[in-house]
N, C-alpha and C positions, 0 to 999 in steps of 0.2 A: 540661404536662409538668413544669414546675418551679413552686414556690410563690412567694408574694410575697417572703418573706424571702430565698430563694435568688436571685430576680431582682434584688433590691436589692443583695445581696452581689456579684453578677456585674457590675452596673452600676458600683458603687463600685470594684471591682477593675479594671475596664476603664479607668476614669478615672485610676487610680493606676498603671496599667501592670503590674499583677500578676494578669493574667487566668488564667495557667496554674495558679497556686496555687489560685485561687478555684474553678476548674473541678474540680480534684482534691478540694477540700473538699466541693463540692456533690455530686460523684459518691460520695464516701465517706458522706456523710449519707444519700443516697438508698439506698445499699446497706445501711446500718445500719437504716433504716426498713423496708426490704423484709425483712430478716432478722427484725426484731421481729414483723412481720405474719405471716411464715411460722411463727415459733415460737408465736404465738397460735393460728393455725389448727391446728397439730399438737396443741397442748394441748387444743383444743376437740374435735378429732376422735378423739383417743386413747381416751377412754371409750366413744365410740360403737363403735369398732372392737372393743374388748374385749367389749362387750355383744353385738355381732353374733357374735363367735366363741363366746361362751357359749351363745347361742341355737342355733348350729349344733351344738355338743357336746350340748346337751339334745335336739335333734332326733335325733341319731345314737343317743343312749342310749335314747330312747323307741322308736326303730325296732328296736333290737337286743333290748330286753327285753319288748316287747309280745307277740310271738309265744309265747315260753315262758310268760308269765303267762296268756295265753289258753288255752294247752294245759293248764296246771295246773288252771285253772277248769273246763275241759271234762272232764278226767279225774277230778275229785273230786266 
């Protein structure tokens, strides 16, 4: 659940009698790391979502324009 550095910090804070402050710092650090991970995930997924939306728009455009194009080819 917690890393080596955090465990060492908590042990030192417990010996010094400052455990409440150390727990707050560890929680803030974990929250900050979680936010960085979420930001990285969003940055990686954003282009994928944009490409999927573009593929959907392409599919709709082909579906809308293929019948008239086929009709023009048949009539000419």
